[in-house]
N, C-alpha and C positions, 0 to 999 in steps of 0.2 A: 624555451628561454630559462636558463638557470644563472643565478649570481649569488655571491655571498659578501657581506660587509663586516668589517671590524672584527676580524678573526672568527668568523661564522656566528657571530651574535645576532646578525640578521641575515636569513636565507630566504630565497624566493624562487620556487619552481612553478613555471606556467607552460601549459600545454594547450595550444589552440588546434582545433581539428575541424574538417569539413569533409563531407563524403557524398558523392553522387552514385546511386546505384541504378543500372538499367537492366531490362530483361531479367527480372528477379523471378525466381521460381514461386508459383502459388497455384491455389486451386481455381480453375477456370471452368465457369459455368458453360455447358453444352445444350444443344437441342434434344439430347438423350438418345441420339442415334448410336447404335452399338451397344445399348444397354447401360450406359453411364451418364448420369446427369451432370458430373463433374470431372474434370481430368486436370492433372498437373500440366503446367505449360509455363514458358517464359513470358509473362505478360505485363509485369508491373514495374513501376519505376519509382525511386524514392530518394529523397535529399535529407541530409542532416548536418548539424553543426554543434559544436560545444566547446566548452573550456574547463580546465582542471588547473586549480591553484593551491599550492601549499606554501603558507608563510610561516617561518620559524623565527622565534624570538628568544634569544638567551637573555633573561632578565637579571640574572643572578649567577655570578661565578666567582668563588673563593675557594680556599684549599678545603674547607669543611661543607660548604653549601653550593648547591647548583639548582637553578630553577630555570626550566625551558618550556615554552608553549608553542605549540604547532596549530594552526588554523588551516582547515581544509575545507575547500569549496569546489563544487563541481555543477556544471550545467550541461545538460544534453537534451537535444530536441530533434525531432524529424518530422517529415511530412510525406505521405503517400502522393505522389504527383500523377500516377497513371495506374489504372487498375480496371480491368474487364470483367471481374466477378460481380454478379448480381447478389446483394446481400438480402437475407431475410431479417425481420424486425429482431428475431431471437439472436442472431448472429451478432447484434450490436449492444443489445441490453443485458447480455449475460456477464456475471461479474469479471471475467477475464478480459472483457472488451472484445471489440472487433476492429477491423481493418477497412477505412473507407477513404475515398479520394479527398484530399484537401485537409486531412486531420492525421495526428501522429499514429503510428503503429500501437495497437492495443488502446483504442479510444473507447470511452464509455458513453452510451447514449441510454436515453430514459424515455419511458412512456409518459406523457404528459398528464399528470394528475389533475383532476378539476375539483373534487371534493367528495363528500359523503351525501347520499340521499337521506331522506327521513326514515329509512330503515336501517341506517349505518353501513350500507354497502357502497364501496368506493366506485367513483365514476372518472371516466378517462376521454382523452381524444383518441378515437380508434383510428384503424389503418385508412379509413375513408375521410378522416377529418371531422367525424361527428362524435357528439357526447354519447358515451355508451358505458355499460358496466363491464364490458370484456373487450379484448383486443385480440385479433388473430395473429399470434406471433410468427406464423409461417408465411405471412404476407411478405412480398418484396417491395411494397410501397412504404419506404422508411422516411419519407418527407415529413410526417408530422412527430418525428422523434426529437427529443431535446439533446444536443451534444452537451456533455457534462464536462469532459476533460480526459486527459491521459491517465490510464491506469499506473503507469510506472512514473515515479516522481521526477520532474525535470531538475530539481535541485537537491543536491544531497551533500553531505559533508560532515564535519566534526571538529571538535576541540580537544586536544591532547595535551595534558599537563604532567610534567614529572618534576618532582621536588626530591632532591637527594641531600642527606646530611650524613657524613662519614659512610659508615656501611649500611645505612637505611636508604631505602629508595621507595617513594609513593607515587604511583600512577594513577591519574584520573582521566577518563575518556567520555565525552559527551558525543552523541551522534544526533543528526537531525536530517529531515527530508521535508520538502514542500512542493505544492503544486500539483498533486495529483488527486484523483478521485476514487472512492471505494464504495462499492455496493455492499449495503449491509446484508446479512444473511437473512435468507427467506423464512422468517419466523411466522408469517400469517397464512392461515389455511381456512377452508371452508368448515372443517370438523377438527376437533381436538380430542385426545385421549388423556389417560393418566399417564401415559408415557412420554407426554410433551412437556418440556421445560419452557414455560412462557417467560418472555423477557419483561423489563421494567416498563415498556412502551404500553403494556396492557393496563396499567394504572390509569391512563389517561384515554382509555378506549370509549367509543360510543356505547351508551347504556340505555338511552331513552330518546324519543323524539324531541328535537330541539338541540341535542347535544352536538349535531353536525354543525352548528354555528360557533362551537368553541373548541373542537377537536378535529384532527385529521387522521386519527386512529381508527380503523374500523371496529365495529362492534363484533361480538361472538353471536352469530346468528343460530336460531334453533333449526330443528329437523324441517319444520314446515317451510321456513323462509328459504332453506337451502334447497328444497325441492322445487321452489318456484324459479330458481336461477336456471334450471334446465341444463343446457350445454354450456352455459357461461361460466368462466372462471375468473371473477373479479379479484380474488384474493391473490391469486397467482401473477395477474397484471400488476397488483399494488406492490409485490415484492420486486418488480422490476421498473416501478415508476420513479417519478422524480422525488417522491417522499422518502425513498429508501436509498438515499445517497449522502455520504459523509465526505468531508475533506480528509485527505490523508496525511495532512500536516502532523509532525510530531517533534518533539525534543526528549532525548532519553538519556539518563545517566547509564551508559553502556557497560562501563566496568571500572572497578576500583581495585587496585592491588598494592600491597605492601611487602616489600622484600627485604630480608636481611642477609648480606653476605658475610658468612662467617670468615673473621680475620684469619690470615695465613698463619699467624702464631698458635692458633688453637688447631688449624689443620695439620700443620706439620708434626704434630704429636701422634697423628694417626698414620702409620705406615700404609702407603699405597693410594692415599686421597689427596688430590691436588687442589680440589675447591669444593665448596658446598654452600648453598643457599636454602633459605626457607621462605616461601611466599604464601601469604594468606590473601585470597582474592575473591571477588563477587563479581557476577554479571547480570544484566538486565534488573538493576536494583530499584530503579525509579523512572516511571514515565512522567516527566515533568509537565509535558503539554501535549493535548490531543483534542479532536473535536468532541464536543460534549454528545452529540448524536451516536457515537459509538457505544457510549453506556457499557463500558468495560471490556468491548472488543479491542484486540490489538491491532493498531494500524500498521505495524511493521511485519507481522507474521501473517502471510496470505497463503491460503491453501486453494489450489485451482481457482485463483482469481478472486476468492471471497476471503473474509476475515475469520479468525477463529478465536479460541480462548486466549487470554493473555500469555505471552511468553513467560515460562517459569523463571524465577530467580534461582541463582546457584551460588553457593559459597563453597569454595575449595581450599585446601591446604595442601602446598606441594613442597616436597623435599628434593632437591636437585644436588647430586653428588657426581663430581668428576674424579675418575680414577687415573 
């Protein structure tokens, strides 16, 4: 549905969509006959729906001045309604999420964190529903995992504003996303070396008995305590626990650009040139809002499902000449 009013001073573009998918292709767990534990097969069904809305407002229009704003909103969600694949714990807790019946595609699950013991070692609800310092992530009993939410944001959009005065034009664009979850990067280990860059969370780590009552950040254990763990991997489980999840919500000043169109009276003096403009622009200038748990990690830039260092700011100057 599209319409415009008052000489395009108000424009609205709206798209509604819904989709039902049947016999979708995916990995299907088998009994192992033939030497393969899984095969590709048409085994899954999925449904989805969403809406995209763009509202344009011409707020100012004179011979010299022009101000226009465009509000962009998008919502998209889906749900897996049928799947025969048997999931392991790690298939669902990994940063890029997993696919499970009744939840969206690429949904994030977490191992349930219980707390620290008196040695600063984290405790969890394991694959059998018991409190333990480790979880067997290859287990296919996923009933004790916590559903966090989708990895992909269901709400996205932005605000684009253009202000023009004679031969100058200023464009400002804000982008946003809401409703998704992010697995924080796996910073915690049993041992560390001089090659490790420790995050800010370690300022709040467990340091002595009694700290388990005031912090949820594990301590840095010594070699003897590490040897007592045996084959347990509590720090690995901590990286995939409910403590290492943040909201992916953000608002960012995505880009700002100022353009000067060289008047024709100056262009005509140079043979062969029909037009010219100069643009000074910047991108990724300011992250206005994000979850404090990210502690400098960028919610928008995700690498293999996880987060990385903040997107770099860029300042560019462009000369555009038409011959």
